[in-house]
N, C-alpha and C positions, 0 to 999 in steps of 0.2 A: 578099445578099452583093454583088450587082452595084451596089447603091446605095453600099455601103461603098467599093468601088473607085472609083466616080465621085467620091465625097467626097475621097478621097486624091489623085486626079488634079487636083482643083480646088486643093488645098493646094500641090501641086507647081508649078502655074502661078503661084502667088503669090510664089515665090522662097523664099530661106532665111528662117526665122523671125526671125533677128537683123536682117533688112532691113525687116521690117514696122514701121511706125510709127517710123521713124528709129532702129531698133535698140533701142527702149525696152521691147519685150516680153521676158519671160523665156524662158529655155530651157525648153521644155515637158516635157522629160524629167528635169529636175532639180528635185525638190520644194523644195529650199532656195531656189533662185532664184525659184520661183513664190511662195513664202512672203514672201521679201524684196520682191518686186514688189508683192504685195497690200498689205503694210505700208506701203511707200513711197507707193502710190497713195492709201490711206486717209489717211495723214499729210498729203499734199499737199491732199487734199479738206478736211481740218480746219485749213487755214491754217497748216501747219507745226507744229502742236502735236504733241509726241512722246508719244503715249499708250502707246507700246510700250517706252519705256526701262525698264530693269530692273536690279536689283542682281545678277542671276544670269546665268550663261552655261552652256551645256550642252557638255560635252566629247564627243569622238567615241565614247567608251565609254558614253555615256548618263548620266554622273554630272553633276549640277548643282552648280556652285560659285558662291560669292559673289565679287563684284568690287568691293565697297565698302570704305570705310575702317573699317567696323565689324568685328564678329567674323567671322572666316573660317569657312565651313561648307561641307559637302557634303551633298547629298540623293541617296541611293542607293536605287533601286527594285529590290526583290527580288520573288520570286514572290508571297509572302504579306505582306511587310512593306515599309514605308518606313523607311530608316535615315537619321537626320540626325546628322552628326558636326560638333560645334561646337568649334573650337579656342579654348581659354581661355588668355589671356596669363599669363605667369609672374607670381606675386605677387598675382594677383586672387583674392579670396575667393569661391569658388563658391556659398557660402551666400547671397550677394547676388543671384544669378541666379534669375529667376522665369520659368517656361515656362507658356504658356497655349495651348491648342489650340482652334481654331474657324474655320469658313468656309474650309476648305482652306488654312489658314495656321497656322504655329507662331509665336507672338509671344514675343519675348524682352524682358524688362525687367530693370533693374538691371545693365545691361552697363557695362563700363568707360567712363569719360568721360561717364557719365550717358546718359539717353535710352533709346530702345527700338529694336528691330530686328524686322523681319517676314521670315519665310522662307515662301515660297509652295510648297505641296506640289502634286504632279500631280493628286491627287484627295483628297476628304475621307476620312480614315481612319476606322476603327471607333472611336467615341469612348469605349468602355468597356474597351478593352484596349491599354495602352501602358506603357512603362517608360523610365526614364532612369537612366544611371549615369555617374559621373565616374571616369576612370582615365587616368593618364599625360598630364594636360593636355588631355584631350578629354572633352566630355560627349557621350555617345551616346544618342540618343533613338530608341526602337524603337516604331513605330506599326503596328498590324495593319491591313491593307487590308480594306475592305469587300468581301464576296463578292457578285458580281453574279448568281451562279447560283441564289440562293435564290428559290424560287417561292412565291407565295401565291395561294390561291384567292380569286376575286372573285365574290361572290354577287349575283345579279340579283334585285332586289326588283320585285314586281308585285302 
């Protein structure tokens, strides 16, 4: 415990964290600023290449929304399911839309104006239980989460 106090006293001698390194270090109590700092540092190390650009943004309530000119969607994470709500423009034939699941992504093809769109999921869902339905201009895709609490015995061979 004494070592911990001496460590804190060393930090207090260094001044305020925003003064370290000309104020470029993040607020160490705010995870968002730490995350932004790490992304910025990696981006600078990679010569300005933005590997973190995305078509998605996360709202304060945890819902992920699209920010592109393609189809608007929301990814909602529930206890046992991921729900993806995709807004379909008026007059578009939903029969043209094709959904494919793989690699933690939901791929949309046959979208209006041609082309494809990719929706990134938080984790890979269970690939054998899913459903999609169209109602009131919205396609709702329901994907069962994989359960991580299933245990399997591992036998040792000798």
